[in-house]
N, C-alpha and C positions, 0 to 999 in steps of 0.2 A: 490194368487199369479196370476201374468199377464200370458195369453196364447204366448206361444215363437214366433208360426207362427203369430200370430196378430202383436206383437211388429215388427217382421220384415217385415210385409207388410206394416205398418204404417211407417217405416222408407225409405222405397223404395217409398211409394206414398209421403213422404216429399219431399225426393230429387228430385224426376222427375217434381215433381208439380210445387219446385223453377225454376228450369231449362226450363222446357216449357214456363212457364209464361215469363220469361225474355225474351224468343225469340220473343214475339208479343210485350209487354209493356215495357215502358220507366222507368228504374229505377230511384228514387229520388235519392239514393248515388250510389257507386261504385258497379257495378254488383256482383263482387266475393262476396260483403259483405253484400249485398242483398240477395242474394242466401244461404247464410249460415244463416242469422238471419230468413228467410222466413224457412228453414228446421227447424231449432229448436223449432222455435214457432207452427210450424204446427203440427211437432210431439207431443210435451208436451200437446198443443191442443187437439189432435186425442185422446191422452191417456187418457185424465180427461174426457172426452166427451163419447168416445165408449168404453172406459174399466175400467172407475171407476165410471160415474154416470149412464150408461146402465146398469151398473151390479146392482144397488140399485132399479133405477126405468126404467124401461124396455120401450123400443118405438118400434113403428114398423117401416117396411124398408123405408115405404113413409117417415115418418120425419126426419130419418136417411140421407134418400137425400135432404133431404129441407136443414138440417143442415150443411150435406158437402157444399151445392150450396152456402150459406150463409156465410159460413165460410172462403170459397174462394173469394167470392165476396170481404169481409171485408177484409181481408189482403190485395188483390189487391190496396184496397182502401189506404191502410198504407203505403205499400212499394212501390207502383208503382202512377206515375203521375195520374193527373185525366183527361178525356177527350178522352179517347182512345176508339176507338169504337168498337174494339175487345173483349172487357172485358169478356161480358157475353159468345161469341163462346169458348174463352180461357178456362171459368169456366166449362161450360156445357160438352164440348168436354172432359175435362181431366174427370169429375165426371162418365158422360158415360162409357168411355173407363175402370176405375179401377172397377165399378160395373161389367160390361160385362165380361171382364178378369179374376174376380175372380170365375167363375161359369165353367171355361174352366178347371181353374187348379184345381176348387171342384173335375171335373169329372177327371182328374188326381191321385188326392189324393184316389179317390175311388177306381180306375185302381188299383192300387199299393196296397191298401188295402188289395184288395181280392187277389191279387197276394202272396203278404207277408204274411196272414194268410193261404193259404195253404199251403205255404211252411213251417211255423212252426208246422201245423199238420201234414205236413210228416216227420219231423224231431221227433215229438212226439212218432208219429206211429213206426217209424224207430228205437226208444228207445235210441237215440239220444242226445236227451232233457229228461231227467228225473225229475230234482227239480222244482219245482215250482218259484224260486229263478231264474232260469236258464232261464226259459220261461220269466219272466218279463225282465231280463238283454237282452236278443236277441229284445224281441219285442218294447221294449223302443229304442236300437240302429236303429232298421226298422222306428221307428215312426220318429226317429230324422234324418234320412237318408230322409225317405220320404216327411218333412217337407222342407229340403235343397232343396232338387230335386225342389218341387212346386214353393219354393219363387225363384229360379231361373227362372223358366217357367214363374211366373208371372212376373218379372224383365224384362226377354226378350220379352215376349206381349207387356206389358205396352211401352217398349221401342221403339220397332217398330212401334206401331199405333202413338205413341208421333211424332218419327221420320218421318214416312210417313205425319202426317200433316203439318208438319213443312217445310218439304220438296215442296210437293204442293200448300203450300199456300205463295203464292210468292211476291204477293203484301200486305206488311204488314204494309204497309204504308199510305194503301188506308182505305178514311175514310168511313167507313160504313154505309149506311141509312138505316132508321126503317126497312122497307122492306125487306132489305137485308139481316139485323140480324135476323130477323125472319126466311128467307131463310136460315143460315147457323146454326142457332140455333134447329129450329126444328126436325130435324134426332138425335139429341143426348138427347132431350127431349124426344123421342120416345124410343128410347134405354132405357134410364133409367126407365121407364115405364115399358117395358117389363122385366127390369132385374129384378123387384118389383115381376110382375108376375111370372117371373120362378123362384124365392125363394119360394111362396107360392105354386108352383106345387112339386119342390125338396121336401120341409119339411111337411108330413104330420102327423097328430095326428090320431093315433086309439088305443082306448081303453085306454087312457092316455098316452102313448107311443110313440115317436117320430119317425118316419120309414123314409127312403130315397127311394124317386120314383127309383134312380135307381137298388135297390134291388127287386122292386115289377114292373118294366117295363125296362129291359136291354137296350132295344131299346136306350132309353132317355141318354144312355153314350156315344151313335153317334149322336144321333139330337141335343141336347144341342149347345156342341161345335160348331154343324156346323152354328146352329142359332145365335148361338154369335158372329164367325166369321163373318156370313155375315150382322149383325148390325155395327162390327166395319167398316166393308167395306164400309155399304151405308155413313158412315159419312166420310169417307176418299175420296170417290167417288162425296158426295156432295160438297166438298171441291173443287174437281178439276174441277167439272163443274162449280162450281163459279168462278174460276179464269179463266177459259176459256170464260165464258159471259163475266166477266170484261174486257179480254183481248180483247175482240172481239167488245164490246163499243169502248172500249181506241184506236182500230184500226179505225172504223168507226169516230171516234172523228177528229182523226188525219189525216185520210184519207180526211176528209169535210174540214180542215184547209188548207188543202195543196192544195185541187182542189180550194178552194175561194181565196185562194194566186194568184195559176194562174190565174185565170178566173180575177181577178182583177190585175194582172201585163198585162194580155192580152188588156184587155179595156185601160190600160195608157200606155201600148207601142205604139200600134195604132194612139192614139193622138201625144204621143212623135214622132213619126217617121215622122208625117205630120207636129209638128213643126221644125223636124231636117233637113226637107226637104227644109222648106221657110225659116229655117236659112243659108242651105248653098247660097242659091239662094242670100238672103240680104245681105249675107257676100261679096257675089262676086260685087253685083251692087254698093255696098256702096264704096268698094274699088277701083273699076272704075270710082265712083263720085269722091274720094278722088284727085285722081292721075291725073284726068282730071281739079280740081280744083286749085293743085299743080301749073300745067302747065301752067293754064292761067296766074296766078297770077303771076308767073316769067317771064311769056312773056310780059304782061303790063306793071309791074313796073321796072322791067330790074334790080333788088336790092333784096337784100336776108333783108326779115322783120320778124327779130328774134323772135316777137309777134305772130305773123300769123304762123310762122314755127312751135312755140311751140302748139300751138291753133292746126295746123294739126295732128302733132304728139301725141297729146290725142284723137283727133279721130282714128287715126289710132290703138293705142292701146285700144281704147272702141271696135274694128272692131274683134280685133286681143282676147279680152275676149270671143268672141261669139265662138271661136274656143274652139274646145275640147282636153286637153291634151295629151291622149292616141288615138289611130286610132288602134284599133282593126280588122276593118274588117266588123263589125257590129254596127249600130247605137245604136243599144241596148244595148250590152256591153261597147260601148262606154261613152252610160250616166250613166250607174250601175259604171263602174269603177271610173269615173269623180265625180260622188257623192260621193262615198265612200271615194276617195283622199282629197274632202272636209271636209268631217265628220274628217279624221285623222287631218286634219290640224288643225282643231278647236280645238282636246284634245292634240297636240304637238306628235303625233303619226308619225314617220316617215314611210312613205309609197312607197314602189318601186313595180313596175310593167314590168313583161316579159310575155304580154300574146297574142295571136292571135286567133282570132276565125276560126274555122274549119270548112273551107265553103265546102268543099271536102268530108266532112262525113255527115252523115243523122242523124245531132243531131238538136231536137227541139230548138232554141235560147230562150224561155219559159223557159225550163228546167234549162239550161245553168244559165237564169236570176236568177232562184231559187238557185241555186247552188251558185253562185256569191254573192248573196243579204244576201243569211243568213252565209255563209263562213267569207264575210268580216266582216257584222258587230259584228258576234261573237268574230272575232280574233282583231277588234280595239277594245270592250267593254271590252275585257282581257287583251290589252296593255294599256289599259288607267290606270289601278289599279297598275300600275307601278310606282316610283316615276323617273328614268331614263330609258336610253337605250329602249325606246318603240318603237316598230318596226312593221311593218306589213308588208311581201313580199305575191307577187302574181306572178305566173310563170305556164306557160302552154307548151304541147309539146306533137307533135304526135308520133304515134309508130306504122306503118301499119293502120289497124282499130280502134286504141285504141286509145282515146282520154284522158289525162292526165291533171288536173288540180290540180296544188300545193298552198296550204295557209300556211302561216308558221308566227308565233306572238310568240313574249316575253309576259310573264304572270308571275304573281305573287301566285296566291289562289292556294289553295290544293283541287286536281282532284278527284272525287269520280266517280268510276268508277259504272253502273249500272249493275248487276249481270245477269239480265234477256236480256238485249239490247246489254250489251256489250261495251255502250258509255256512257260519261261526263254523269253526272247527271248535273241538272242544279243548280246552289249557290242560286236562287233569292226564295223568300218564297213561293213563289206560285207553285210550280212544275206542277200543272197540266194545266197551260197556259203559262208555260214557258218550254225551254228545248224542241222546236219541230224544231230548227234551224236544227242539227244533222240529227235528224231523218227525215225531208224533203229532206236533200241531198242526206240522205242513200236511200230513195225511188226515187229519182230520177235516181242515179247513178243504181239500180235495173230494171230500167225500162227499162235500154240499157243494160242489161245483164251484169253489172259490179258492183262495190261496193266503200266500202272506208276503208282507211287503216288511225290509229291515231297513232303517235309517238311520244311520249313526251321523250324529252331530257334534257340534260345540254350543254351551250356552252363551248367555252373556258372561258368565264370570269365568268363562274359559274351563268351562268344565266338560268332559266328556259325556254324551248322552245317547242311550240306547232305544231308538222306539220301533216298538214290534207292533204291526197293525194286521190282525185276522180278519180277512171276509168269510162269510158262510152265507150262503143262498138258501134261505129258507121258505117255501110256499106256505102263504097264511092258511092256518087251520081250517077246514070245512072245505078248500077247494080242488 
């Protein structure tokens, strides 16, 4: 007959392992079906290996831990998609957790056993229990109660441990390198090895009888749970440390990309400013020359020459094309908006602008250039995916020391918000190198003690609308 406590522990392990693994790895089929099949398979396999086979062919704890690891890895291969870099960590962290938590529960069993044993002895001494049958019934009832309490404690501890890992392991989509895998897995392997050592210490064979270290060294009932909790804390702390390191490197990478973008823009802007100045002078001179030629021809021919007039009109149109369509008060923003207007026209997106550069505020034009470039590029790209009613609008206004930039566009695709950043995730395949636009916009806004606000709504025509508002705080020039 199987031990009831062991069966209950196997059931808990089966349920928690399926739920925990599904949080990190992608299922091959429906998530609920996967968890149910995983739970049934893992439970049956555990009972066969650790209750049936081990009872006939006993093996040591090290072999049992290896079997646990191989079993989980095999089931991951069957139920979940291949290529997930976090498989080793998920496997070892779960095995480490269940092996360590059981020693905390074992201490509770021993303490409750001592307390209930003394209570039964007092009942016998007080003649409240006289017959042997009564003693057995009370003892069985108490053992059942102790088992239930221990199972609940085991479930609570393993649940809290796995929940803390799941909560702090934020970047589950991050592809681990070999060194990062080793860094994450080593504390779990160390915890498994220590759990095997604790088992050797707890059970001691003397004169053919098995004794518990709790009975010979009572202080271990305090120190073993403390050590176990510290081991679990080490695994969790290692996850937190790793996530902070990943986030730090990610922030550095994003900062470097932004700095490179600004540096490149500064270099191009200087060149564009020179070209812009030259073009203004050239445009002015050409218009003067065209006017002189027109007056000269009219004066000497004394007649209207349709062919000549057509030629002069073409020259005037050519000169007019040198003008930028938007006069925002700054050549840099003129050029950026003009370029985005051309991009929008090429893909059939209606482009409207109501933007003025805030000369009276101390806001670097390079930062505004980064905001406009990224915001308009994202908006045009999103609107392009629509079949009709494609539009992008740019609007700006000043309130006191605050400068607001609003970019609104129609879109069709589903937007998934990143839980950590609160920003929409990129829909492109390689998210590591895409999706930087809004992050760079937010960085620029926060540089001026501002931020961004995103509103996703629906128009009267039942069209999805994405509205981005950027707020920058710029002190007035001269203050």
